[in-house]
LUMTI-437055 format. One record per residue (C-alpha): x, y, z. Coordinates in pm, whole numbers, plus 50000, padded with zeros to 5 digits. Each point is the difference from the previous one (the first is absolute). Layout:
X | Y | Z .
...
END
This chain:
75325 | 64317 | 92538 .
49997 | 49707 | 49759 .
49953 | 50053 | 49632 .
49682 | 49868 | 49845 .
50042 | 49677 | 49805 .
50058 | 50070 | 49630 .
49902 | 49802 | 49694 .
50233 | 50036 | 49703 .
49896 | 49966 | 49639 .
50152 | 49715 | 49799 .
50170 | 50250 | 49767 .
50176 | 50161 | 50296 .
50111 | 49661 | 50134 .
50140 | 49906 | 49659 .
50185 | 50331 | 49974 .
50160 | 49955 | 50342 .
50086 | 49633 | 49937 .
50159 | 50077 | 49663 .
50206 | 50276 | 50160 .
50117 | 49749 | 50261 .
50092 | 49745 | 49731 .
50204 | 50260 | 49810 .
50225 | 50036 | 50305 .
50094 | 50362 | 49930 .
49899 | 50099 | 50352 .
50015 | 49825 | 50334 .
49688 | 49880 | 50178 .
50035 | 50284 | 50248 .
50007 | 50255 | 49719 .
49701 | 49841 | 49828 .
49814 | 49986 | 50329 .
50053 | 50370 | 50055 .
49924 | 50091 | 49638 .
49670 | 49810 | 49982 .
49908 | 50029 | 50371 .
49963 | 49622 | 50034 .
50169 | 49771 | 50254 .
50304 | 49809 | 49869 .
49846 | 49664 | 50091 .
49697 | 50083 | 49786 .
50227 | 50083 | 49707 .
50178 | 49666 | 50039 .
49664 | 49817 | 50005 .
49882 | 50176 | 49682 .
50333 | 49932 | 49830 .
49984 | 49629 | 50086 .
49637 | 49980 | 49886 .
50087 | 50165 | 49669 .
50290 | 49762 | 49942 .
49785 | 49696 | 50086 .
49713 | 50108 | 49773 .
50214 | 50117 | 49705 .
49978 | 49655 | 49840 .
49622 | 50019 | 49988 .
50016 | 50332 | 49817 .
50195 | 49852 | 49712 .
49876 | 49642 | 50018 .
49625 | 50054 | 50003 .
49980 | 50130 | 49643 .
50071 | 49663 | 49836 .
49744 | 49820 | 50215 .
49735 | 50254 | 49908 .
50080 | 49982 | 49628 .
49976 | 49620 | 50002 .
49668 | 50003 | 50188 .
49864 | 50266 | 49759 .
50102 | 49789 | 49699 .
49833 | 49688 | 50141 .
49683 | 50199 | 50075 .
50004 | 50138 | 49647 .
50030 | 49649 | 49850 .
49704 | 49889 | 50210 .
49793 | 50293 | 49879 .
50087 | 49935 | 49635 .
49901 | 49634 | 50036 .
END
């Protein structure tokens, strides 16, 4: 019997991807530990690495747009 399709929370995905990035355990060990297929772990790890720039880079853009909006309001 096939297992019902599961939806994982973003916090869980981040936890698994960070564990994969650490490299303390193999993909097989992580797969068994978190009960997730190894391919899924690789996908989440790649997605986290690709999106890491936006986590740190978006703050400056937001600050600059907030400052320009504030100047417009003061005018």
